C-alpha positions as CSV (number, residue, x, y, z in Angstrom):
1,M,77.5,195.1,-59.5
2,R,77.1,198.0,-57.0
3,R,74.6,196.0,-54.9
4,L,76.9,193.0,-54.4
5,L,79.8,194.7,-53.2
6,L,77.9,196.4,-50.5
7,L,77.1,192.6,-49.5
8,A,80.8,191.3,-50.2
9,P,82.0,192.6,-46.6
10,L,78.9,191.3,-44.9
11,L,79.4,187.9,-46.5
12,L,82.6,188.0,-45.4
13,F,81.6,188.8,-42.0
14,T,79.2,186.1,-41.5
15,A,81.6,183.6,-43.2
16,G,84.2,184.3,-40.6
17,C,82.2,184.1,-37.7
18,G,81.2,180.8,-39.0
19,V,85.1,179.5,-39.2
20,V,85.8,181.2,-35.9
21,Q,82.5,178.8,-34.2
22,S,84.4,175.7,-35.9
23,S,88.0,176.9,-35.0
24,Q,86.4,176.7,-31.3
25,D,84.4,173.2,-31.7
26,E,87.8,171.9,-32.9
27,A,89.9,172.8,-29.9
28,T,87.0,171.5,-27.9
29,D,87.1,168.4,-29.8
30,A,90.8,168.2,-29.4
31,A,91.1,168.8,-25.9
32,R,88.0,165.9,-25.3
33,E,90.5,163.6,-27.1
34,V,93.5,164.2,-24.3
35,A,90.3,163.0,-22.0
36,R,89.2,160.1,-24.1
37,K,93.1,159.1,-24.2
38,V,93.2,159.4,-20.4
39,G,89.8,157.2,-20.3
40,E,92.3,154.6,-22.6
41,R,95.3,154.6,-20.1
42,L,92.8,153.8,-17.1
43,Y,91.0,151.3,-18.4
44,G,91.2,147.7,-17.1
45,Q,89.8,145.3,-14.6
46,R,92.7,145.8,-12.2
47,P,90.7,147.1,-9.0
48,R,91.8,150.2,-7.9
49,T,90.9,153.0,-5.3
50,G,89.9,156.3,-6.0
51,E,93.1,157.5,-5.0
52,E,95.1,155.7,-7.2
53,V,93.1,156.7,-10.6
54,G,93.5,160.3,-9.6
55,R,97.0,159.9,-8.8
56,S,97.4,158.0,-12.7
57,A,95.6,160.9,-14.3
58,S,97.5,163.3,-12.6
59,G,100.9,162.1,-13.9
60,M,99.7,162.5,-17.2
61,D,100.8,165.0,-19.7
62,G,98.2,168.2,-20.3
63,V,96.0,166.1,-17.7
64,E,94.8,168.8,-14.4
65,V,92.6,166.1,-11.8
66,L,89.8,168.5,-10.1
67,R,87.4,165.5,-8.7
68,V,87.5,162.1,-8.0
69,I,84.3,160.5,-6.9
70,G,84.1,156.9,-5.8
71,T,86.3,155.0,-3.7
72,S,87.0,151.9,-5.7
73,T,86.7,150.9,-9.2
74,H,84.8,147.6,-8.5
75,D,82.6,149.3,-6.0
76,G,79.3,150.3,-7.0
77,D,79.7,152.7,-10.5
78,G,83.2,152.9,-10.0
79,V,85.2,156.0,-10.0
80,D,84.5,158.9,-11.8
81,V,87.6,161.7,-12.4
82,V,87.3,164.9,-13.7
83,V,89.6,165.8,-15.7
84,R,90.8,169.7,-17.4
85,T,92.3,169.4,-20.9
86,S,93.2,172.0,-23.3
87,G,93.5,172.1,-27.1
88,S,94.1,174.1,-29.7
89,A,92.8,174.9,-33.1
90,Y,93.9,177.7,-36.3
91,N,91.3,180.1,-37.5
92,G,93.2,180.1,-41.0
93,W,90.2,182.2,-42.3
94,L,91.0,185.5,-40.9
95,D,94.3,185.2,-39.7
96,A,95.8,182.1,-38.9
97,E,95.2,182.9,-35.3
98,E,95.5,179.9,-32.9
99,V,92.6,179.0,-30.9
100,T,92.7,177.8,-27.7
101,V,90.2,176.2,-25.3
102,R,90.3,174.0,-21.7
103,R,87.3,172.0,-20.7
104,C,86.7,169.7,-18.1
105,F,85.5,166.1,-18.7
106,A,85.0,163.1,-16.7
107,V,86.2,159.7,-17.3
108,R,84.8,156.2,-15.9
109,V,86.9,153.7,-14.2
110,S,85.6,151.1,-13.9
111,P,84.8,146.8,-14.9
112,K,81.8,147.9,-17.0
113,S,83.3,150.9,-18.9
114,E,84.0,150.5,-22.4
115,W,87.5,150.7,-24.6
116,R,87.8,154.6,-26.0
117,E,84.4,155.3,-24.2
118,D,83.8,159.2,-24.8
119,P,84.3,161.4,-22.0
120,R,81.1,163.1,-20.9
121,D,81.6,167.2,-20.8
122,V,81.1,168.4,-17.6
123,A,81.2,172.3,-15.9
124,C,84.8,172.6,-14.5
125,P,85.0,172.4,-10.4
126,D,85.9,175.3,-8.5
127,G,89.3,175.4,-7.2
128,P,93.0,174.4,-7.8
129,A,93.4,170.8,-9.7
130,L,94.7,168.0,-6.8
131,T,97.5,166.5,-5.4
132,F,98.1,163.6,-4.6
133,A,100.9,162.0,-2.2
134,P,103.7,159.2,-4.0
135,P,102.5,156.0,-3.4
136,P,103.8,153.8,-0.5
137,E,107.2,152.2,-1.4
138,P,106.7,148.3,-0.9
139,P,109.1,146.7,1.6
140,R,112.1,145.8,0.4
141,L,112.8,141.8,1.0
142,P,115.9,140.9,2.7
143,Y,117.6,139.2,0.2
144,E,121.5,139.3,1.6
145,E,120.3,138.7,4.9
146,L,118.3,135.7,4.5
147,R,121.3,134.5,2.7
148,A,123.4,135.4,5.2
149,R,121.3,133.9,8.2
150,L,120.0,130.4,7.2
151,P,121.4,127.7,8.6
152,R,124.1,125.6,6.8
153,V,122.9,121.9,6.7
154,P,126.1,119.8,6.2
155,E,125.9,116.5,3.7
156,G,124.2,113.5,5.6
157,G,122.9,115.9,8.1
158,R,119.4,116.9,9.0
159,V,117.6,119.9,8.8
160,D,115.8,121.5,11.5
161,E,112.2,122.8,10.7
162,A,112.0,125.3,13.5
163,E,115.5,126.5,13.1
164,V,115.0,127.9,10.0
165,R,111.4,129.6,11.8
166,R,113.7,130.8,14.3
167,T,115.6,132.6,11.8
168,L,112.9,134.1,10.1
169,A,111.4,135.2,13.6
170,A,115.2,137.0,14.0
171,L,115.2,139.3,10.7
172,D,111.9,141.4,12.3
173,L,110.5,141.8,9.0
174,H,108.4,144.5,7.8
175,P,104.6,143.4,8.6
176,A,103.7,143.4,5.0
177,I,105.9,140.8,4.4
178,R,104.4,137.4,4.6
179,T,106.1,134.3,5.1
180,E,105.6,130.6,4.5
181,V,107.7,127.2,5.6
182,K,107.0,124.3,4.7
183,A,109.5,120.8,5.1
184,G,109.1,117.9,2.6
185,S,112.1,115.4,0.9
186,G,114.3,116.0,3.9
187,R,114.5,120.1,3.1
188,V,113.0,122.8,4.1
189,G,111.1,125.3,1.5
190,V,110.6,129.5,2.4
191,V,108.7,131.9,0.5
192,L,108.6,135.9,1.2
193,S,106.5,137.8,-0.2
194,V,104.6,140.5,-0.3
195,K,100.8,140.9,-1.8
196,G,100.7,141.3,-5.1
197,N,97.8,143.0,-7.2
198,G,96.3,140.4,-9.0
199,F,97.7,141.5,-12.1
200,D,101.5,142.2,-12.0
201,A,104.5,140.2,-10.9
202,Q,104.1,139.4,-7.6
203,D,107.5,140.4,-5.5
204,C,108.6,136.9,-3.5
205,L,112.2,135.3,-2.3
206,L,112.3,131.8,-2.3
207,A,114.8,129.8,-0.4
208,R,115.4,126.4,0.6
209,V,117.1,124.3,2.8
210,G,119.1,121.7,2.4
211,P,122.0,118.8,3.5
212,G,124.3,120.4,1.5
213,A,123.0,123.5,-0.2
214,T,121.2,126.5,1.2
215,E,119.9,128.6,-1.4
216,V,118.1,132.0,-1.6
217,W,116.5,133.2,-5.3
218,V,114.3,135.4,-6.6
219,P,112.1,133.2,-9.5
220,P,111.8,134.6,-12.9
221,R,109.0,137.2,-13.8
222,I,107.4,135.0,-15.7
223,Q,106.9,132.7,-12.5
224,R,106.2,135.5,-10.4
225,M,102.4,136.4,-13.1
226,P,99.3,136.0,-11.2
227,G,98.1,131.6,-11.8
228,E,102.0,130.8,-12.5
229,G,102.9,129.6,-9.2
230,G,106.1,130.8,-8.6
231,C,105.6,132.8,-5.4
232,T,104.7,129.2,-3.7
233,V,106.4,127.0,-1.4
234,G,105.6,124.2,-3.4
235,N,108.3,126.6,-5.8
236,A,110.7,126.6,-3.0
237,L,111.1,123.3,-2.3
238,D,110.8,122.0,-6.1
239,P,111.6,124.5,-8.0
240,K,110.1,125.0,-11.4
241,P,112.6,125.1,-14.9
242,S,113.6,128.6,-15.8
243,P,111.8,129.8,-19.1
244,H,113.8,129.9,-22.2
């Protein structure tokens, strides 16, 4: 009996050490899960620069971006973003103390990445977390100006395509705004658009000048999705019906 009593504190100490180690592992797993969610939110086929990837990751709760490797998700092996996350677990065996760890992981962003791909454990780079400038705002499409300046042609009149082009030139548009003009069936169609990313709805403005009517409008979002043809001069000349 006495021998058993002497062994009890040793067994308790050994078991306690095992619990502490288990709590560290659980906390690390929790930190890894945060990094895995970063990969989930960055997952996709849309081309992005390394700066765009880093900026997106840095805006997520509980995530610090320490390094961005690669210039584009679609170049070479894609982009690796090194993030630092934290995780916690409770050591309930000894004194219910919370164990918190901070760990670093590399998250790969590439068309070849797999959904819920495990982030790689890496050593934390030296230095503070990276900061990123906000993304540039796209230029505003001049709806009111275009509507006010486009020529009005009376019923039975003739639309002058050259006059429409002169009107657009006088607007002094931002260089990033693309213009397209086309005449057809006695009318002139106009498109002002900003280059999209090939995945989200494109920003565009359509106009049609015809005898008795000058119209300016923004197509419904579903028509501005890639492949829907909403931001084309053909849609300006002969508008598609609005989706229900």
